[in-house]
C-alpha positions as CSV (number, residue, x, y, z in Angstrom):
1,M,-1.6,-5.3,13.2
2,P,-4.3,-4.0,11.4
3,P,-7.0,-1.6,14.0
4,E,-9.5,-4.3,12.9
5,T,-8.0,-7.2,14.3
6,L,-6.9,-5.3,17.9
7,P,-8.8,-6.3,20.8
8,I,-11.5,-3.5,22.1
9,E,-9.5,-3.5,25.3
10,F,-6.2,-2.8,23.8
11,L,-8.1,0.0,22.2
12,R,-9.3,1.1,24.9
13,A,-6.0,1.5,27.0
14,A,-4.4,3.2,23.8
15,A,-6.8,6.1,23.9
16,E,-6.3,6.6,27.4
17,H,-3.1,8.4,26.4
18,Q,-5.2,11.1,24.6
19,A,-7.4,14.0,25.4
20,P,-10.6,12.9,26.8
21,E,-12.3,14.2,23.8
22,A,-9.7,12.8,21.3
23,Q,-9.8,9.5,23.8
24,L,-13.9,9.0,23.0
25,H,-13.2,10.2,19.1
26,A,-10.0,7.5,18.3
27,L,-12.2,4.4,20.3
28,H,-15.6,5.3,18.1
29,L,-13.4,5.3,15.2
30,A,-11.8,2.2,15.9
31,M,-14.9,0.7,16.9
32,V,-16.5,1.6,13.8
33,R,-13.8,0.8,11.6
34,A,-13.4,-2.5,13.0
35,H,-17.1,-3.5,12.7
36,V,-16.9,-2.0,9.0
37,T,-13.7,-3.3,7.6
38,A,-15.3,-7.1,9.2
39,L,-17.7,-7.1,6.3
40,P,-17.6,-8.3,2.9
41,A,-17.2,-6.0,0.0
42,G,-20.1,-4.4,-1.0
43,T,-22.3,-5.7,1.9
44,K,-24.9,-2.4,2.5
45,L,-24.3,-0.6,5.7
46,P,-26.7,-1.1,8.4
47,T,-28.8,1.8,9.5
48,L,-26.9,5.3,11.7
49,A,-29.9,3.8,14.0
50,D,-28.8,0.4,13.7
51,L,-25.1,0.4,13.6
52,S,-25.4,3.0,16.5
53,A,-27.1,0.4,18.7
54,V,-25.1,-2.8,18.1
55,L,-21.4,-0.5,18.3
56,G,-23.7,1.5,21.4
57,I,-22.5,4.8,20.5
58,T,-24.1,7.8,19.3
59,E,-25.7,8.5,16.2
60,T,-23.6,11.8,15.5
61,S,-20.5,10.0,16.3
62,L,-20.8,6.9,14.2
63,T,-21.6,9.9,11.6
64,S,-18.1,11.3,12.2
65,A,-16.5,7.9,11.9
66,L,-18.5,7.1,8.9
67,R,-17.1,10.2,7.2
68,R,-13.5,9.5,8.3
69,L,-13.8,5.9,6.8
70,D,-15.3,7.6,3.6
71,L,-12.9,10.0,3.2
72,E,-10.1,7.0,3.7
73,G,-12.0,4.7,0.8
74,E,-13.1,2.2,3.2
75,I,-16.9,3.0,2.5
76,A,-18.4,4.9,0.3
77,Y,-22.3,6.5,-0.4
78,S,-24.3,5.5,-3.3
79,Y,-26.5,8.2,-5.3
80,R,-29.5,6.8,-3.2
81,G,-28.1,7.7,0.4
82,H,-26.7,4.0,1.1
83,R,-23.7,3.4,2.9
84,Y,-21.8,0.0,1.5
85,R,-18.2,-1.4,2.2
86,L,-15.6,-0.7,-0.6
87,G,-13.0,-3.8,-1.4
88,P,-9.2,-3.3,-1.0
89,G,-8.0,-1.1,-3.7
90,E,-11.7,-0.3,-5.2
91,Q,-11.9,2.8,-6.4
92,H,-14.2,5.0,-4.8
93,P,-16.8,6.0,-7.4
94,F,-17.2,9.6,-6.8
95,D,-13.5,9.7,-7.6
96,V,-13.7,8.5,-11.0
97,A,-14.3,11.8,-13.0
98,L,-11.5,13.6,-10.9
99,D,-9.2,10.4,-11.3
100,R,-9.8,10.2,-15.5
101,A,-9.3,14.1,-15.7
102,V,-5.7,14.4,-14.1
103,R,-4.9,11.1,-15.8
104,D,-6.2,13.2,-19.0
105,G,-4.3,16.0,-18.2
106,I,-1.0,14.4,-17.5
107,R,-1.5,12.6,-21.1
108,E,-2.4,16.0,-22.9
109,G,0.2,17.7,-21.1
110,K,-2.0,20.7,-18.7
111,H,-0.2,18.7,-16.3
112,R,3.4,18.4,-16.6
113,P,6.1,17.1,-14.6
114,G,7.0,18.9,-11.6
115,D,3.4,20.7,-11.6
116,A,1.5,20.6,-8.5
117,L,-2.4,19.3,-9.2
118,P,-5.1,22.5,-8.8
119,T,-6.8,20.2,-6.1
120,G,-9.0,22.8,-4.8
121,I,-10.4,23.4,-8.8
122,L,-10.1,19.9,-9.4
123,A,-12.4,19.1,-6.4
124,Q,-14.9,21.6,-6.7
125,R,-14.8,20.7,-11.1
126,H,-15.5,17.2,-9.9
127,G,-18.1,17.7,-7.1
128,L,-15.9,16.7,-4.2
129,D,-14.9,18.4,-1.1
130,V,-11.2,19.2,-0.8
131,E,-10.5,16.5,1.9
132,A,-11.8,13.9,-0.5
133,V,-9.0,14.9,-3.1
134,P,-6.3,12.8,-1.2
135,R,-8.8,9.6,-1.4
136,A,-9.3,10.9,-4.9
137,L,-5.8,11.0,-6.4
138,H,-5.1,7.2,-4.7
139,G,-4.7,5.6,-8.3
140,V,-2.6,8.0,-9.8
141,I,-0.7,8.0,-7.1
142,R,0.0,4.2,-6.9
143,D,0.1,4.3,-10.1
144,G,3.2,6.6,-10.4
145,L,1.5,9.6,-12.3
146,V,1.7,11.6,-9.0
147,T,3.3,12.0,-5.6
148,D,2.3,13.7,-2.6
149,R,5.2,15.8,-1.3
150,D,7.0,18.7,-0.4
151,G,7.6,20.8,-3.6
152,P,8.0,24.4,-4.6
153,A,4.1,25.1,-4.1
154,G,4.8,23.8,-0.4
155,R,3.3,20.3,0.6
156,A,1.3,19.0,-2.7
157,F,0.5,16.4,-5.1
158,Y,3.0,17.0,-7.7
159,V,3.3,15.1,-11.0
160,R,5.9,12.8,-11.6
161,D,8.4,12.4,-13.9
162,P,8.1,9.4,-16.4
163,Q,12.2,8.2,-15.8
164,E,11.4,9.1,-12.3
165,A,8.3,6.8,-11.7
166,V,10.5,3.9,-13.9
167,L,13.8,4.5,-11.7
168,D,11.5,4.0,-8.8
169,Q,10.3,1.2,-10.1
170,V,13.6,-0.8,-11.0
171,R,14.8,0.6,-7.2
172,T,12.1,-1.6,-5.9
173,T,12.8,-4.9,-7.7
174,L,16.5,-4.7,-6.8
Protein backbone atom coordinates (compact mmCIF):
# COMPACT_ATOMS: atom_id res chain seq x y z
CA MET A 1 0.00 0.00 0.00
CA PRO A 2 1.53 3.39 -0.98
CA PRO A 3 2.22 5.80 1.90
CA GLU A 4 -0.50 8.20 0.75
CA THR A 5 -3.18 5.53 1.34
CA LEU A 6 -2.04 4.34 4.76
CA PRO A 7 -4.28 5.26 7.68
CA ILE A 8 -2.70 7.81 10.01
CA GLU A 9 -2.99 5.35 12.94
CA PHE A 10 -0.81 2.85 11.05
CA LEU A 11 1.76 5.55 10.32
CA ARG A 12 1.80 6.58 13.98
CA ALA A 13 2.30 2.96 15.09
CA ALA A 14 5.11 2.42 12.58
CA ALA A 15 6.85 5.57 13.79
CA GLU A 16 6.88 4.27 17.38
CA HIS A 17 9.75 1.90 16.49
CA GLN A 18 12.14 4.81 15.83
CA ALA A 19 13.92 7.33 18.06
CA PRO A 20 11.49 10.06 19.22
CA GLU A 21 12.83 12.80 16.93
CA ALA A 22 12.98 10.43 13.96
CA GLN A 23 9.45 9.23 14.79
CA LEU A 24 8.11 12.74 14.66
CA HIS A 25 9.98 13.54 11.45
CA ALA A 26 8.73 10.32 9.79
CA LEU A 27 5.17 11.01 10.91
CA HIS A 28 5.24 14.59 9.65
CA LEU A 29 6.73 13.50 6.33
CA ALA A 30 4.04 10.82 5.93
CA MET A 31 1.29 13.31 6.76
CA VAL A 32 2.60 15.90 4.30
CA ARG A 33 3.18 13.25 1.61
CA ALA A 34 -0.37 11.90 2.02
CA HIS A 35 -1.85 15.39 1.77
CA VAL A 36 0.29 16.50 -1.19
CA THR A 37 0.04 13.31 -3.25
CA ALA A 38 -3.76 13.44 -2.99
CA LEU A 39 -3.68 16.69 -4.98
CA PRO A 40 -4.02 16.59 -8.78
CA ALA A 41 -0.88 17.23 -10.82
CA GLY A 42 -0.24 20.92 -11.39
CA THR A 43 -2.11 22.02 -8.27
CA LYS A 44 -0.53 24.91 -6.42
CA LEU A 45 0.10 23.98 -2.79
CA PRO A 46 -1.40 26.10 -0.02
CA THR A 47 0.84 28.57 1.80
CA LEU A 48 3.06 27.26 4.58
CA ALA A 49 0.80 28.85 7.18
CA ASP A 50 -2.36 27.31 5.71
CA LEU A 51 -0.84 23.86 5.21
CA SER A 52 0.68 23.95 8.68
CA ALA A 53 -2.73 24.75 10.17
CA VAL A 54 -4.48 22.01 8.18
CA LEU A 55 -1.94 19.34 9.16
CA GLY A 56 -1.33 20.56 12.70
CA ILE A 57 2.46 20.65 12.39
CA THR A 58 4.96 23.47 12.70
CA GLU A 59 6.08 25.40 9.65
CA THR A 60 9.65 24.23 10.36
CA SER A 61 8.60 20.56 10.19
CA LEU A 62 6.48 21.28 7.15
CA THR A 63 9.36 23.00 5.37
CA SER A 64 11.61 20.01 6.05
CA ALA A 65 9.00 17.59 4.69
CA LEU A 66 8.38 19.72 1.61
CA ARG A 67 12.12 19.85 0.95
CA ARG A 68 12.19 16.05 1.01
CA LEU A 69 9.23 15.84 -1.38
CA ASP A 70 11.00 18.32 -3.66
CA LEU A 71 14.15 16.15 -3.65
CA GLU A 72 12.01 13.11 -4.48
CA GLY A 73 10.31 14.89 -7.39
CA GLU A 74 6.80 14.93 -5.88
CA ILE A 75 6.61 18.73 -5.85
CA ALA A 76 8.49 21.62 -7.41
CA TYR A 77 9.06 25.24 -6.57
CA SER A 78 8.29 27.68 -9.35
CA TYR A 79 10.60 30.59 -10.06
CA ARG A 80 8.05 32.78 -8.27
CA GLY A 81 8.40 30.70 -5.11
CA HIS A 82 5.10 28.84 -5.37
CA ARG A 83 5.06 25.12 -4.72
CA TYR A 84 3.04 22.82 -6.94
CA ARG A 85 2.36 19.11 -7.33
CA LEU A 86 4.25 17.32 -10.10
CA GLY A 87 2.51 14.60 -12.06
CA PRO A 88 3.67 10.98 -12.17
CA GLY A 89 6.78 10.80 -14.34
CA GLU A 90 6.86 14.59 -14.82
CA GLN A 91 10.37 15.99 -14.87
CA HIS A 92 11.23 18.54 -12.20
CA PRO A 93 11.69 21.87 -14.01
CA PHE A 94 15.07 22.54 -12.40
CA ASP A 95 16.40 19.20 -13.71
CA VAL A 96 15.91 19.79 -17.43
CA ALA A 97 19.33 21.36 -18.11
CA LEU A 98 21.29 18.70 -16.20
CA ASP A 99 19.34 15.90 -17.91
CA ARG A 100 20.03 17.44 -21.32
CA ALA A 101 23.73 17.93 -20.50
CA VAL A 102 24.15 14.28 -19.47
CA ARG A 103 22.33 13.03 -22.59
CA ASP A 104 24.42 15.33 -24.82
CA GLY A 105 27.62 14.30 -23.02
CA ILE A 106 26.87 10.62 -23.59
CA ARG A 107 25.92 11.16 -27.24
CA GLU A 108 29.05 13.27 -27.89
CA GLY A 109 31.38 10.84 -26.10
CA LYS A 110 32.25 13.14 -23.18
CA HIS A 111 30.71 10.60 -20.81
CA ARG A 112 31.65 7.11 -21.97
CA PRO A 113 30.36 3.70 -20.88
CA GLY A 114 31.75 2.85 -17.46
CA ASP A 115 32.52 6.48 -16.55
CA ALA A 116 31.28 7.77 -13.22
CA LEU A 117 29.39 10.99 -13.82
CA PRO A 118 30.94 14.05 -12.14
CA THR A 119 27.80 14.73 -10.13
CA GLY A 120 29.24 17.55 -8.03
CA ILE A 121 30.41 19.43 -11.10
CA LEU A 122 27.15 18.78 -12.95
CA ALA A 123 25.13 20.02 -9.97
CA GLN A 124 27.20 23.19 -9.67
CA ARG A 125 27.05 23.93 -13.41
CA HIS A 126 23.28 23.56 -13.46
CA GLY A 127 22.44 25.34 -10.23
CA LEU A 128 21.36 22.29 -8.25
CA ASP A 129 22.19 21.09 -4.77
CA VAL A 130 24.17 17.84 -4.87
CA GLU A 131 21.23 16.29 -2.98
CA ALA A 132 19.01 16.95 -6.02
CA VAL A 133 21.24 15.05 -8.47
CA PRO A 134 19.49 11.66 -8.03
CA ARG A 135 16.17 13.33 -8.85
CA ALA A 136 17.75 15.10 -11.84
CA LEU A 137 19.18 11.84 -13.18
CA HIS A 138 15.89 9.96 -12.88
CA GLY A 139 15.12 10.27 -16.61
CA VAL A 140 18.50 9.03 -17.85
CA ILE A 141 18.35 6.15 -15.36
CA ARG A 142 14.80 5.28 -16.48
CA ASP A 143 15.96 5.36 -20.12
CA GLY A 144 18.85 2.99 -19.37
CA LEU A 145 21.63 5.49 -20.12
CA VAL A 146 22.93 5.69 -16.53
CA THR A 147 22.88 3.36 -13.55
CA ASP A 148 23.34 3.92 -9.82
CA ARG A 149 25.73 1.23 -8.63
CA ASP A 150 29.00 0.34 -6.93
CA GLY A 151 31.94 0.57 -9.29
CA PRO A 152 35.61 1.57 -9.56
CA ALA A 153 34.86 5.02 -8.11
CA GLY A 154 32.65 3.58 -5.35
CA ARG A 155 28.90 4.16 -5.21
CA ALA A 156 28.14 6.51 -8.08
CA PHE A 157 26.11 7.14 -11.19
CA TYR A 158 27.81 5.33 -14.07
CA VAL A 159 27.21 5.62 -17.80
CA ARG A 160 25.85 2.32 -19.03
CA ASP A 161 27.13 0.41 -22.01
CA PRO A 162 24.35 0.62 -24.65
CA GLN A 163 24.61 -3.14 -25.26
CA GLU A 164 24.08 -3.78 -21.54
CA ALA A 165 20.92 -1.67 -21.63
CA VAL A 166 19.59 -3.61 -24.63
CA LEU A 167 20.31 -6.93 -22.89
CA ASP A 168 18.44 -5.74 -19.80
CA GLN A 169 15.43 -4.81 -21.92
CA VAL A 170 15.48 -8.24 -23.56
CA ARG A 171 15.70 -9.93 -20.13
CA THR A 172 12.71 -8.00 -18.80
CA THR A 173 10.56 -8.92 -21.81
CA LEU A 174 11.29 -12.66 -21.52
